[in-house]
N, C-alpha and C positions, 0 to 999 in steps of 0.2 A: 316855358319851352326854351331850351338852349338853342343858340345859333348852330347852323350846320357845321361851320368850320371853326368854331370856338373850342379851345381846349379847356376842359374842366378838371377838377380834382375830386377825390373821393368824398371829402367832407362836405362838398356842395351838392351832393346827390340827394334828391328828395323824391317822395312817392309821386308818380305821374310824370316825372321828367323824361323828355324824349330828346332824340338827336344828341345823345351824350358821346363826347369824344374824350377818351381817357388813355393814359399810359400808365400801366401798373405792372407789378411783378406777382407771379403766382407763388403763394405760400404753401397751400395744401390742396390736394385733389382728393375728393371723397370717393367712396365706392359707388359703382353704378346701381341705379334703381330702375328696374324694367317696368314699363307701363303696360296697360292692357293691349295697347296697339303694337307692342314689341319694340318701343323706343327705349334707349338707355339714357338716363338723365343723371348727371353728376353735379354735385355742389362743390364749387371751386372757390377757395378763399383767396382774394387778391388784395393788394395794398399798394399805396404810394406814400409819399412823405407826409400826407395829411391824415391818413387813417386807412382802415380796411373795410371790406364789404364782401358779402357772398355773391357769387355769380352762378347762375344755372346754365349748364352747357349740355347740349344734346348730341348723342350718337358719336360720329367721327371726330367732332371737335373735342369732346371730352377724352376720347382715347388718345388724341395727339398731344394734349397739354401735359406738361411735366412741371413739377415744382422747380422754381428758379427761372422759368421762362419770363422774359419781358415782352409784353404784348401791347400793341396799339389797338385799342377798342374804338370802333367807329360806328356812329349812328345807332347806338343802343338805347335802351330805355330802362326805367326802374319802376317797380311796383311792389306792393306788400303781398307776400305769400307766406301763410302760416305765421302771421304777426312778425315777419322779418322782412326788412327791406332787401330786395334782391335785384341784381342786374340781369338783363336778358339781351341777347343779340338781336333776335327778330329776323324777319325775312330780308329787310333792306340793310341790316347791319353786317359787319365783318370784323374779323380778328386777324391780326398779322403779328407773327413773332419777329421781333427786331433785335433781340439780344438775349443774354443769359446773365443772371446773378448780379451784375453791376448796376444796382439801382438802390438809392436810399429810400427806405420805407419805414412806416410805423404802424403797428397793429392796433394802436389806440388813437382815437376812439373807433370802436367797431360799430359801424352803422347798422349792422344786421342784428345787433342785440335788440330785444323787445323794447320798443319806445312808444309810449302812449301818445306822444305828440305826432309821431309818424302815422300811427293808426288813425288818429282823428283826421289828419290831413288826407289819408286815403279814403276815409268815409266821406269827407267833404267833396273830394274829387269825384266820387261815384254819384253823389246827389246832384252835382252840377251837370252830369251827363243826361241827355234825353232818355227818359224811361227809368233812370236810376239803376240800371242793371250793372252787375259786376263784370269786369273784364275777363273774358275766357282765358284759359291757360295759353301761353305763347306756343305757336306751332313750331315744329322742328324745321330745320333747314330743308329746302326741297331736295328730294331724293331722285336719283336717276332711275327711270323705268326702262325695262327691256321691251322695246317695240318690235323686236324680231320674233318674239314668242308667238307661235301660231295658235290656232284654236285647239281646244282639248280634243285629243284623239278618242274615238269611240271605244277603243280597246282599253283605255284607262278607266272607263266607267265601270262601276260595280254592277254585276248582273242582278236583275230584279225578278221576283217571282210573279205568279199570275195575279196576286192581289196587289201588286205595286210595291211591296216591301222587299227587303233584301232576302235573297235565297240562301237560307242557312243549311239546306240539305246537302250532304256530301255523298258522292257515289262511292259505293264499296264494291270491289270486283267480285267478292264472294257472298254477296247478299242480294237476294232477289226482292223486288218490291212486293209488298203484301197486297194481294188482290182484295178489292172491296167486295161487299156482300152482293152487290148488284151484278157482278161479273160471273155468277154461277151459271146462268143460262148460256152465256157466250162460250164458256169452256166446254159445255156439253155439245154445243152446235159446231164447234171447231172440228173440221175433218182431220186435221193433223193429230189432235188429241185422241180421236176415235181410232185412227190407224195405229197410233202408238199403243193404245190400250189393247187392241186386238193382237198386235204382235207380241205383247207381253203375255197374253193368255196362251198363244200358240207355243211359246217357249216353255211355259210351265207344263203344258199337256204333252209335249213331245217326249217319247220314251228314250231312255238312256241307251238301250240296246240298238245298234244300227240296223239289225235284221228286222226289228219291229217297226221301223219308220215307214217302210213301204206297205206291208200288209200284216197287221198285228195278228189276225186270225190264222194266217198261214204259218207265221213264225211259231205260234203256240203248238201246232200239230207236230207229232214225231216224224222225223225224216227217215226213209228206208236206208239201210246200210248199203254202201256202195263198195263193190269189189273191183279191184284193178286186175283185168284179165290180160293186160298186155304182157305180163310176165309169166303167163301159164305156158309151160313147155309143150303142152299138147297142141297149142295153136300156133306154134312157130312154123 
């Protein structure tokens, strides 16, 4: 384990080393890979005058880093990931940009190249731990949470049917619900339906001639001829 304030160089990094303090320049920034949790992880190649190594950067740190940045790396650690020695910042670590481009560096040796000695050292480091369990993936830097967000409004919840599942039925303005077979007796007993049926029958039986609506028998009998006597000159 390195001292907290001791400055190291890339060539001295080994699997399981903690509290690493380095100054290096960014050579290349890889494309982001999204995890299942929605985090963006980038592989960044960094180097100093002693060699180069890969560094795994999460979320906003990876989006801010550009090739040519000179970074002070504080309280980081290194471990084997996919048979490659990789630097990590961790929760207690930090990175600070202190300049651009003006730093002497060398890309060889590349400590992230597959190295059997490093792999054996990583396995030995795991066996020395209680339980012999592998180190979990490093967590991302803490994210700010929105504490002002209130509880979920009931209006945002999806409506559910009687069975507890989602209600997939849609109301159609020109479509009436189909009555079940058990509702036949209720339709006959409904007085509104009976009045409507009686009114329909009365309309069908009503004669078209307005004279037949009052007394059909009287309308069918012949009416006597009426003579207008007001114009008879004999009665003036």
